[in-house]
N, C-alpha and C positions, 0 to 999 in steps of 0.2 A: 085631428091635430097630430102633426109629425113629431116623433120623439127626437129631441135635439142631440142625441148622443153622437151620431156620426159627424154632424156639423161641428160640434164643439171639439170633437177629437181631432178633426182635420185642421181646425183653425187655431188651436191652442198651442203656442210655441213650447210651453212647458211640457206638454205631452210628447211633443216631438223630441224633446230632450230625454225624456224617459225611454222612448223607443230607441234612441241612439245608444243608450248604455245597457238597458235591461232587455236583452233578447238573447236567446240561447240558454246558457247554463243558469241555474238558480243563483240567487244572490250569495248564498252560502259558499258556492264554489267559485265565485269570481275572485280575481286577484285584488289585493288591497290597493294596488296602484290604480286600477281602473275605477274602483269605488271612490278613491280619493279624488280622482279626476272629475267624477260626477259631482262630488261634494263641492269642489271648488267652483265648477261651472254653475251649479244650482245656487250656491251661496251668492255668487256674483250677480246672477239674474234677480234673485230676491232682493238683495240690498239695493241694486240699481232701481228696480221698480218701486221699492219702498221709499227711497229718497225722493222720487218724483211725486208719489201719490199719498204718502202718509205724513201729515204735518207733525204728528207725534215724534216719529223717528227722525224726520228732517230737522226738527228743532234740536233734538239731542245730538245729532251728528254735527250740525253747524256749531254747537256750543263747544265741541271738541275739535273743531276745524278739520273734520273728516269728510271726504267725498267718496263715492263709489270707486273712483279710480285708485284710491289708496288700498283697496282690498284685492290683492292679487294671489295670495297664498292662504292656506289654512291658518298659518301662524298670524296672518294679518287680521284674522277675526278678532283677536284680543284688543285691537284698536277700537272696536265698536263699543258703544255704551251698553251697560246692563239694562235688562227689563226686569221689573220687580212685581210682586203681587200688588203693591200699592199702585203701581202704574196701571195695572189691569182694573183696579177698582175705581178709576176715574171715569172719564167719558167712555162708555162701552163701544162707541163707534170709532174712536180715535185711531186705532191701530190698523184699520182696514185699508187695503189697497184697491178696493172695488167699491162700487156704489151699493147702497142698501138693497136695491132691487135685485142685485145679483146673489144675495144670501139665500141659502136654502134651509139652514138649520141653526138653531142657537141652543147651546148647552149652558147649564148653570152649575155653579160650584155647590158642593154639599154643605158648606158652611161649618165644617168641623174645626177649622182653624180660627174661626171668628172673623170679625170685620165685615165690611160691606160686601155685597154679592159680587161675584166675578162672572162675567158673561164671556163665553168663547164661541165665536161665530165662524161658520164655514160657508163658502160658496159651493155650488154643486160640483164645480170642477175640482176644487180641493178635496171635498169629502169623498167623491167617488173616483173620478178619472185619475187623480194624482195618487191618493193614498193607497189604492188597491193595485197599482201597477207592479211594483217590485214584490215578488213572492218569496216565501221562506218555506219550501216544501219539507225540509228536514225538521226544522224547528216547529212547524205547524203542520203535522202530518194528517190533515183532514181532507177527505176526498168525497166525491159523489157517492151517495149511498150511506154515508155516516149520518147518524141521528144525534144532534147536538143539543143537550140540555143547557139552556142559557139561564142560569139562576143568578143574574146580576140585575141591579136596578135599571129600569128603562126610563122612568120619569125624570126629566130634567138633566140627569147625569148622562155622561157620554159612555159609561161602561157597557151597559147592555147593548146599545146600538152599535158600538164599535165592533164587538165580536159578532153581532148579528149580521152586519154587512160583510164581514170577512168570510164567515162560514157560508153565506148564501152566494154572494157575488164573486168571491175569489175562489172558494173551494167547491162550490156547487153542491153543498151538503144540505141536509134537512135540519131546520132549526125548530126547537120547542121554546118559544119565548115565555119561560116560566116566571121570569122576574124574581124579585127577592122580597117576599113578605108583604106585597102590596094588597090592595083591597080584594083582588081576584087571584092572588097567588100565595096563599097561606102555605106554610111548610107541609101541612097535612095533605093539601091538594097536590103539591109538587111530588110528594112521595107516591101518591096514587098514580100520577102521570108516569113516573119512572117505572112503576110496577107494570103498567099497561103497555108502554111504548119501548121499554128496554133501550135506553140511549147507549151509544157507543163512545160518546164524548160528553164531558161535563165541564162547565166553567162556573165558578162561584167564588165567594170570599172565604178565607180560612174559617172564620167564626160561623158563617152560615153553613159551611160543610159539616160542622159539628152539629148544628141545629137540625139539619136534614137527617144526619145519622141517628140522632136521638128519636126523631119522629118515625124514621124507618123501622127502628127497633120496636117502637111501640105498636106499629102497624104489622109487625111480623115479616118485614122485608129485609133480607140480608143484602146489603149493598154490594158485598163481595161477590154475589152471584150474578150481578149485572155484567153484560158483555163490554165493559168499559176498556177502551184501549188508551185513553188519555184523560187526565183530570188536570185542569188549570186552576190555580189560585191567584187571585188578584184583588185589587180594591182596598186591601189592608195588608199591612206587613205581619209577619209572624216569624218566630224562631224556627230553625231546622227541627228541633225536638217537637215542636207543636205540629209541624208538617208531618212528622213521622206518625203522630197519633191519627191525623187525618187519613194517611195512607193505610194504616192498619184497619180503620173503620170502613174504608171504601174498597180496600183490596186492589188498589191501583197506584202506580207512581203518580205523584202530584208535582207538577212543575210550576214555578212562579212566573208571573208575567208582570213586568214593571211598566207602568204608564201613569199618566195623570190627565185630568180634564184639560189642562192648559196645553200640554205638549203632545198628547197621544202616546204611542208606544216608544219606550226608551230601552227596553231590555227584555229578552226572551230566554228563558232557561231551557237547557237541554236535559236529557235524562241523566247526564253525569252529575248534575247539581254542583257545578264548579263555577258559579257566578252566572250573571246574565249576559248573553251575547248581545252586543249593541247592534241594532239594525242600521247600518251605515247608510242605507238608501233613504231612511226616514229622518234621521237626526244626527247632529254633530254634538258630541258631549265634551265638555271641559270640566276639569276639577280645579277649583280656585281656593285660595286661602280666604276663609269667610270674613276676616278682618281687613286684610290689605287688598283683596281682589286680584292678587297675582295668580297666574296660572301655574299649577303645580305639575310636577313630573309624574309619570306612571308609577303607581305603587304608593303615592302619598295621599293621605286621607284629607278630604276637604269637601266643600259644597259643590253639588252637581249643578252645572250650568248647561242649558240646552238651547240649540238653534234648530228649528224645524226646517227640513229641506224639501218638503212637499207642500208647503203652505205659501202659495204665491199671492193669494187674495187676502188672507188673514195671517200675515207674517208674525213670527215670534222669534226674536233674535236675542241671543245671550240671556235667556230667562233664568233667573235664580230660583231654583226649586225649593230651597231650604232643606233638601235632603242631603245626607252625608254619605260619602262613599269614596272608592278609589278604582282606578282602571289598571288592568294588566294587559299587555299585548302578547303574552305567551299563548301558544296554541293550546286549546282545550283538548283533553284526552278523547273527546268525541270526534276530533278531526276537523271541526269547523274553525276556520282561521280568524273569524271576526273577533275583535278585541272584546274583553269581558269586563263587566261592571260588578263590583261588590258593594252592597249597601251596608251602611253603618248607622241607620236610624235617621231621625229628623232633628234639626237644630232646636226647633221649638218644643220638642217632646222630651228633651233630656231631663233626667231626674238628678238633682243635686243632693248627695249624701256625704256627710263629712267632708264638705268642700270639694268633692270629686263629682264629675258628671258621669252618669250611667244611662245607656240606652235602655228603654223598657224591654227591647228584644234581647238584649244581653242578659237581663234578669230572667226573662221568660225562658231562655234556653236552659238555664240550670233548674228553674222551677219545674218545667215540664219533664225533667229527667227524674223527678221524685215520683215514683209510681203511686204513692198514696194520694197525691194531689189530683183533683179532678180537672176538667177541661175549662172551667169557668173561674175566673179570679179577678180581683182588683188589687192594684198597688196603691196604697193609701199614703198620700203626701199631706203633711200638715205644716203650715207656715210656722217657722220658728222652732220646729222640731224635726231636724233633718239628720239626726244621729242614728235613728233606728228606722228600718224599713218595715212597715206593717203590710202583711199580705192577708187579704180577706178572700177565702176560697171555699169552694165545694170540695168534698173528698171524693175519691174514686169509688165506684160501686163496691159495696161490701166492706168498706173501711169505716171503722167506728172512731168517732172523735174522742180524744182524751188529752189531758194535760201532758202526759208522757209523750204522746205523738207530736203535740205542738212543740215541745222542747227538742225532740229528735229532728223534726223538719227545720226548725230554726237553726239548730247547730249545723246541719248539713248545708243549708243554703248560705249561712254566714261563711262557712269554710270555702264555698265556691266563689262568692262575690266579694268577700272581705268586709262586709258591713253587718252589724248586729240586726237580726230579723225577729219579727214577732208575728205569729200566725193566729188568725181568727177564723174559726170554722163556721160555716153557715150551711143550712140545708139547701138553699136555692138562691141563685143570683138571677136577675132579669135577663132574658134573651132579647137582643136588639135586632131589628130588621134593617137598621141603618148601620153606619160604621161603628163597630164595637169599640167602646172606650175602656181601656185597661187602667189608665192612671186617673185616680179620683182625688181632687183637691178638697180636703175637708177643713172647715173652719176658715175658708178664705173670705 
């Protein structure tokens, strides 16, 4: 059987589009004008193809009296209808621009936000030929010879496989598919693998990085002695102060990587830690007012909306992520001119205290600055009692629980966030191999 790569590569018009724009310098060094020219041309091709082949989008566009001819500039994208999570929870085949037989992989949502399952499907062309084409050698400095520990979930989710294919197919590196706490990938076994194979690159979630550090300490392995040159954290959000704790345990700079099952990559952090660089070859981001849907100006905080630019067979146009953030077009101190995204939590995860909304990561930032507090905690929310924030937490090693300590920490945290706090110390909180839940609804 002949491998179809060359045949597909030659016959796929979208790949010819990528070859037209992405040859020579890396994407990080390309002019924004050239990147925007690609975005316009790719967006037009996707919308035109979608209008012809996707009844779902065709119906939405006709309801707004929009045709592909109306989309000529990047600003014209705002004429297109939004796509929501509820849309994706309907017929899983409805958004496709290809036949079912052309699909090569199906990913499933983790289910942490509730509701019906979300399926995200990719053809072979979109999953490999398109997505791997434009590289980011500065932001992803992985090369042949690197040994990459991939401690992300592989089953159903897209997280593990996304990094797997990038490291192998794009970077030519060696991958250890350690997974994240599955049947054959316990934290203890992963620590043993790290000890034996000495990875130079690691990617995992913030909470699982702590779990691995705890198990490494128990096994007598100092993670700081590993030859790590890069550590990526993804799959969960965390505050900068929590990231600093991870870095201290691993002895490595840890960069955030922002993406989702539905959209793929949306932001890659550099070592300067001054926001996520937006991969303009992969996606087009807008910030909208969550209530009116109007597009906001750079610097204004709103909901992040994504249009995928390398998805020709399984398009996703103006997808409302429910994440909050803002974009700045200022050049980063690292020298990369790609615009940057700053996250500000999720709309659905905001905690209401004294009639004000707080992001859990905002609270975590100040909580993790308290040296007596351990790495595992819960924010307890009770219906009808939103005047006092209760924090259930482990204490740092060597710290003894006392009423005086609880009063001290309550006072310090209240000073930082402006809300009365109450601490409840526990010896141990459960470790999760799924997405770590920080906000607990009690009495709901």
